[in-house]
C-alpha positions as CSV (number, residue, x, y, z in Angstrom):
1,M,4.4,2.9,25.9
2,T,6.0,5.1,23.3
3,T,5.9,4.2,19.6
4,K,9.6,3.4,19.5
5,D,9.2,1.1,22.4
6,H,6.3,-1.0,20.9
7,P,7.3,-4.6,20.3
8,L,6.2,-4.5,16.6
9,V,8.5,-1.5,16.0
10,G,11.4,-3.5,17.3
11,R,10.5,-6.5,15.2
12,A,10.2,-4.3,12.1
13,H,13.7,-2.9,12.8
14,R,15.2,-6.4,13.2
15,L,13.5,-7.6,10.0
16,A,14.8,-4.6,8.1
17,H,18.3,-4.8,9.4
18,D,18.8,-8.6,9.3
19,L,16.8,-9.6,6.2
20,L,15.1,-6.9,4.0
21,A,17.8,-4.3,3.6
22,P,20.7,-6.7,2.9
23,L,18.8,-8.5,0.2
24,A,16.9,-5.5,-1.2
25,E,18.8,-5.1,-4.5
26,R,18.6,-8.8,-5.2
27,V,14.9,-8.8,-4.5
28,D,14.5,-5.8,-6.7
29,Q,15.9,-7.9,-9.6
30,E,14.5,-11.3,-8.8
31,G,11.2,-10.8,-7.0
32,V,9.9,-10.9,-3.5
33,P,10.5,-14.5,-2.2
34,T,8.1,-16.5,-0.2
35,S,10.7,-16.5,2.6
36,H,10.3,-12.8,3.0
37,I,6.6,-13.1,3.3
38,D,7.0,-16.0,5.8
39,A,9.2,-13.7,7.9
40,I,6.6,-11.0,7.8
41,R,3.9,-13.5,8.8
42,R,5.9,-14.7,11.8
43,S,6.7,-11.2,13.0
44,G,3.0,-10.4,13.8
45,L,3.1,-7.2,11.6
46,L,0.2,-8.4,9.5
47,G,-2.0,-8.0,12.5
48,V,-0.7,-4.6,13.6
49,S,-4.1,-2.9,13.4
50,A,-6.3,-6.0,13.8
51,P,-8.5,-6.6,16.9
52,E,-6.9,-8.3,19.8
53,S,-9.9,-10.6,20.1
54,Y,-9.0,-12.1,16.7
55,G,-5.3,-12.4,17.3
56,G,-4.1,-9.0,16.3
57,W,-2.3,-6.2,18.1
58,A,-4.8,-3.3,17.8
59,A,-1.8,-1.0,17.8
60,P,-2.1,2.8,17.6
61,A,-1.9,4.4,14.2
62,A,1.5,5.7,15.0
63,V,2.8,2.2,15.4
64,A,1.3,1.1,12.1
65,R,2.9,4.1,10.3
66,R,6.3,3.6,11.9
67,T,6.5,-0.1,11.0
68,G,5.4,0.8,7.4
69,E,8.2,3.4,7.2
70,I,10.8,0.9,8.4
71,L,9.7,-1.9,6.0
72,A,9.5,0.5,3.0
73,G,12.8,2.0,3.6
74,A,14.5,-1.4,3.8
75,C,12.7,-3.1,0.8
76,C,9.9,-1.2,-0.8
77,S,8.8,-4.2,-2.9
78,T,8.2,-6.3,0.2
79,W,6.5,-3.5,2.0
80,F,4.2,-3.0,-1.0
81,V,3.1,-6.7,-1.0
82,Q,2.4,-6.8,2.7
83,T,0.7,-3.4,2.8
84,Q,-2.1,-4.7,0.6
85,H,-3.1,-7.0,3.5
86,H,-4.1,-4.2,5.9
87,T,-7.1,-3.0,3.8
88,P,-8.8,-6.4,3.9
89,V,-8.2,-6.6,7.7
90,A,-9.7,-3.1,8.2
91,T,-12.7,-4.0,6.0
92,L,-13.4,-7.2,7.9
93,T,-13.0,-5.4,11.2
94,G,-15.7,-3.0,10.3
95,C,-18.2,-5.6,8.9
96,E,-20.4,-8.3,10.3
97,G,-21.3,-11.7,9.0
98,P,-19.8,-15.1,8.1
99,V,-16.9,-13.8,6.1
100,R,-15.6,-11.9,9.1
101,E,-15.7,-14.9,11.3
102,R,-14.1,-17.1,8.6
103,L,-11.2,-14.8,7.7
104,L,-10.4,-12.1,10.2
105,G,-8.7,-14.4,12.6
106,P,-6.4,-16.1,10.1
107,L,-5.6,-12.7,8.5
108,A,-4.9,-11.1,11.9
109,R,-2.6,-13.9,12.9
110,G,-0.8,-14.0,9.6
111,E,-2.0,-17.5,8.7
112,L,-3.4,-16.0,5.5
113,L,-2.1,-13.2,3.3
114,S,-4.6,-11.1,1.4
115,G,-4.3,-8.8,-1.6
116,V,-6.7,-6.2,-2.9
117,A,-8.3,-5.4,-6.2
118,Y,-10.3,-2.2,-5.8
119,A,-8.2,0.9,-7.0
120,H,-10.2,0.8,-10.3
121,L,-13.2,2.0,-8.4
122,R,-11.7,5.4,-8.4
123,S,-12.3,5.7,-12.1
124,Y,-16.1,5.8,-11.5
125,P,-18.5,6.5,-13.3
126,R,-16.4,4.4,-15.6
127,M,-16.8,0.8,-14.4
128,P,-13.9,-1.5,-15.2
129,V,-15.5,-4.2,-13.1
130,R,-19.2,-4.7,-13.1
131,V,-21.1,-6.7,-10.5
132,T,-24.5,-8.3,-11.1
133,R,-26.7,-10.1,-8.7
134,E,-26.9,-13.8,-9.8
135,G,-28.9,-16.3,-7.7
136,D,-27.7,-16.2,-4.1
137,G,-24.4,-14.6,-5.1
138,W,-22.7,-12.0,-7.3
139,R,-21.2,-12.2,-10.7
140,F,-18.0,-10.1,-11.5
141,D,-17.1,-9.1,-15.1
142,G,-14.4,-6.8,-16.4
143,R,-10.7,-6.2,-15.9
144,V,-8.7,-5.3,-12.8
145,P,-5.7,-3.3,-14.2
146,W,-3.4,-3.9,-11.2
147,Y,-3.2,-6.7,-8.6
148,T,-0.1,-7.0,-6.5
149,G,1.3,-10.1,-4.8
150,W,0.1,-12.8,-7.3
151,G,1.6,-16.1,-6.3
152,L,2.2,-14.8,-2.7
153,N,-1.3,-14.0,-1.6
154,D,-3.7,-16.6,-0.3
155,V,-6.9,-14.6,-0.8
156,M,-8.0,-11.3,-2.4
157,L,-10.5,-8.7,-1.6
158,L,-12.2,-7.9,-5.0
159,A,-14.5,-5.0,-5.7
160,G,-16.8,-3.8,-8.4
161,V,-19.8,-1.6,-9.0
162,T,-23.4,-2.5,-9.8
163,E,-25.5,-0.7,-12.4
164,G,-27.3,0.9,-9.5
165,G,-24.1,2.5,-8.2
166,E,-23.4,0.2,-5.3
167,V,-19.9,-1.0,-4.5
168,V,-19.5,-4.7,-3.6
169,F,-16.4,-6.0,-1.9
170,A,-16.0,-9.8,-1.7
171,F,-13.3,-12.3,-0.9
172,T,-12.1,-15.1,-3.2
173,E,-9.0,-17.2,-3.5
174,A,-6.0,-15.5,-5.1
175,R,-5.6,-18.1,-7.9
176,D,-6.7,-18.7,-11.5
177,Q,-10.2,-20.2,-11.3
178,P,-13.4,-20.3,-13.4
179,G,-14.1,-16.7,-14.3
180,L,-10.8,-15.3,-13.1
181,R,-7.5,-15.4,-15.0
182,A,-4.3,-13.5,-14.2
183,S,-1.9,-12.0,-16.8
184,E,1.9,-12.7,-16.7
185,P,3.6,-10.5,-14.1
186,M,4.2,-7.0,-15.4
187,R,7.6,-5.6,-16.1
188,L,7.7,-2.2,-14.4
189,A,10.3,0.5,-14.0
190,A,10.1,0.0,-10.2
191,L,8.6,-2.7,-8.0
192,T,8.5,-5.4,-10.7
193,A,9.5,-7.6,-7.7
194,S,6.0,-7.1,-6.2
195,R,4.5,-9.6,-8.7
196,T,1.9,-7.3,-10.1
197,V,-0.6,-8.6,-12.7
198,S,-3.9,-7.7,-14.3
199,L,-6.9,-9.8,-13.8
200,E,-9.5,-10.8,-16.4
201,L,-13.0,-11.4,-14.9
202,D,-15.5,-13.3,-17.1
203,G,-18.4,-14.4,-15.0
204,L,-16.6,-15.0,-11.7
205,W,-19.3,-16.0,-9.3
206,L,-19.0,-15.4,-5.5
207,P,-21.5,-16.4,-2.9
208,E,-23.3,-13.9,-0.7
209,D,-21.3,-15.1,2.4
210,S,-18.1,-14.0,0.7
211,V,-19.3,-10.3,0.7
212,A,-17.6,-8.0,3.2
213,L,-19.0,-4.7,2.2
214,R,-21.9,-3.2,0.2
215,K,-22.7,0.5,0.2
216,P,-23.5,3.3,-2.3
217,Y,-20.5,4.4,-4.2
218,E,-20.5,8.0,-3.0
219,E,-20.6,6.8,0.6
220,W,-17.6,4.6,0.1
221,A,-15.8,7.3,-1.9
222,L,-16.1,9.8,0.9
223,T,-13.8,7.6,3.1
224,D,-11.6,6.6,0.2
225,R,-10.9,10.2,-0.7
226,A,-9.2,10.7,2.6
227,K,-6.8,7.9,2.0
228,T,-5.7,9.3,-1.3
229,V,-4.8,12.7,0.1
230,E,-2.7,11.3,3.0
231,A,1.1,11.2,2.9
232,S,2.2,7.6,2.8
233,P,4.5,6.2,5.5
234,A,6.4,4.6,2.7
235,V,7.4,8.0,1.3
236,F,8.9,8.9,4.6
237,G,10.6,5.5,4.9
238,V,12.3,5.8,1.4
239,T,13.3,9.4,2.2
240,E,15.0,8.2,5.4
241,A,16.8,5.5,3.6
242,A,18.1,8.0,0.9
243,L,19.3,10.4,3.6
244,A,21.3,7.6,5.2
245,L,23.4,7.5,2.0
246,L,24.4,11.2,2.3
247,D,27.0,13.0,4.5
248,E,25.5,14.9,7.4
249,G,26.2,18.3,5.8
250,T,23.8,17.4,2.9
251,A,21.4,15.2,4.9
252,G,20.9,17.5,7.9
253,P,18.8,20.2,6.4
254,L,16.7,17.6,4.5
255,R,16.2,15.6,7.7
256,T,14.9,18.7,9.5
257,R,12.4,19.3,6.6
258,L,11.4,15.6,6.8
259,E,10.6,15.8,10.5
260,E,8.5,18.9,9.9
261,V,6.5,17.5,7.1
262,R,6.0,14.1,8.7
263,R,4.8,15.6,12.0
264,G,2.4,18.0,10.2
265,A,1.0,15.2,7.9
266,Y,0.4,12.8,10.8
267,E,-1.0,15.3,13.2
268,L,-3.5,16.6,10.6
269,A,-4.5,13.1,9.7
270,D,-5.1,12.2,13.3
271,R,-7.4,15.2,14.0
272,S,-9.4,15.1,10.8
273,T,-12.5,13.1,9.9
274,A,-12.8,11.5,6.5
275,G,-14.0,14.7,4.7
276,E,-12.0,17.3,6.6
277,H,-9.0,19.3,5.6
278,L,-8.6,17.4,2.3
279,T,-6.8,20.3,0.6
280,E,-4.3,20.8,3.5
281,R,-3.6,17.1,3.7
282,L,-3.0,16.8,0.0
283,A,-0.6,19.7,0.1
284,L,1.4,17.8,2.8
285,R,1.3,14.7,0.7
286,I,2.8,16.7,-2.2
287,R,5.5,18.3,0.1
288,A,6.4,14.8,1.3
289,A,6.7,13.5,-2.3
290,E,8.9,16.4,-3.4
291,L,11.1,15.9,-0.4
292,M,11.5,12.2,-1.3
293,R,12.3,13.1,-4.8
294,T,15.0,15.6,-3.6
295,A,16.5,13.1,-1.2
296,T,16.7,10.2,-3.6
297,T,18.1,12.5,-6.4
298,A,20.7,13.7,-3.9
299,A,21.6,10.1,-3.1
300,V,22.1,9.4,-6.8
301,V,24.2,12.5,-7.3
302,A,26.3,11.7,-4.2
303,G,27.0,8.2,-5.5
304,G,28.2,9.4,-8.9
305,G,28.6,6.8,-11.6
306,R,28.3,3.8,-9.3
307,S,24.7,4.9,-8.6
308,L,23.8,3.6,-12.0
309,S,24.7,0.0,-11.2
310,L,21.7,-2.2,-10.6
311,S,23.5,-3.4,-7.4
312,G,23.4,0.2,-6.1
313,T,21.0,1.3,-3.4
314,A,20.6,4.9,-4.6
315,Q,19.2,3.9,-8.0
316,R,16.8,1.5,-6.4
317,L,15.5,4.1,-4.0
318,A,15.2,6.6,-6.9
319,R,13.1,4.2,-8.9
320,E,11.0,3.3,-5.8
321,A,10.4,7.0,-5.3
322,L,9.1,7.3,-8.9
323,F,6.6,4.5,-8.0
324,L,5.5,6.2,-4.8
325,L,4.9,9.5,-6.7
326,V,1.9,7.9,-8.4
327,Q,0.9,5.2,-6.0
328,G,-2.7,5.9,-4.9
329,Q,-2.9,8.8,-7.3
330,T,-6.3,10.3,-8.3
331,A,-7.2,12.9,-10.8
332,R,-7.3,15.5,-8.0
333,S,-3.9,14.6,-6.6
334,R,-2.4,14.4,-10.0
335,A,-3.6,17.9,-10.9
336,A,-2.5,19.4,-7.6
337,H,1.0,17.8,-7.9
338,L,1.5,19.0,-11.4
339,K,0.4,22.5,-10.4
340,A,3.0,22.5,-7.5
341,L,5.7,21.3,-9.9
342,V,5.0,24.1,-12.3
343,A,4.9,26.7,-9.5
344,N,8.2,25.4,-8.1
345,A,9.9,25.7,-11.5
346,S,8.7,29.3,-11.9
């Protein structure tokens, strides 16, 4: 079966065409509704990479990427909420213990939606969230700067670091509770609709059987670094959506470049282990981001003054592109991207 023939790709296309794209400008202004999340749950897309034995699809990476492209190109805010779910599924797939047996099935089948709170780990040795052993569980203290999907997610995968340099990932309910308080939703230049908040942690206690992952920071970071140099499928999806707004004379050369960069990025990712080809993969991430920026800018230019209307697709895609330029950014990727921008301007 080819990627385009996979049932989940067809379902993603139908969701995008029938629901997400027609309402994208409204969602951008009003927020991702629970009805969108319910449609995602019913589609099976939340289990795209989950084990079949737990109710998932165990689909190839190419299918997961293509469905991500389709959803992001139709409504990036909805894509961003649901994409958080796939890290908890992958984490549970790779672990053992009671939390796997309790949550992996419901997450794989879309009965529960999970968010994530772990990007702050990338600021180590600074420790925004500290974890301390307390009795037969763990205490979390500090501040999570970004948490997406508040009010939509059922559970969250929360991470922090111990004084000994060990990362601890544990699940808890995604709601205000003793030791956990969410801010008001943030007003952002893009993806305000994703219901992103910060979380204040003041003695949140989680039992040992909620822990999904414990390992030394450097061991975890080795795998995480590979994620932060990959070109995101969402970047390609937003680029495709912007090119659809252009005449073929303008879009054609950009589409050729899109296919070249996408093919190179995915092929390199598929044949690399976590620590391999990081520089080359990051270079392709930057090329993809710059192509997205060009395509969305072209869509705004082509639309003229009407592009500035909040009901216009071009301005929404351009703002979503701004978000994707920094999503998953690290100090290394930031420095490399700035260097490329300066070189291109010379």
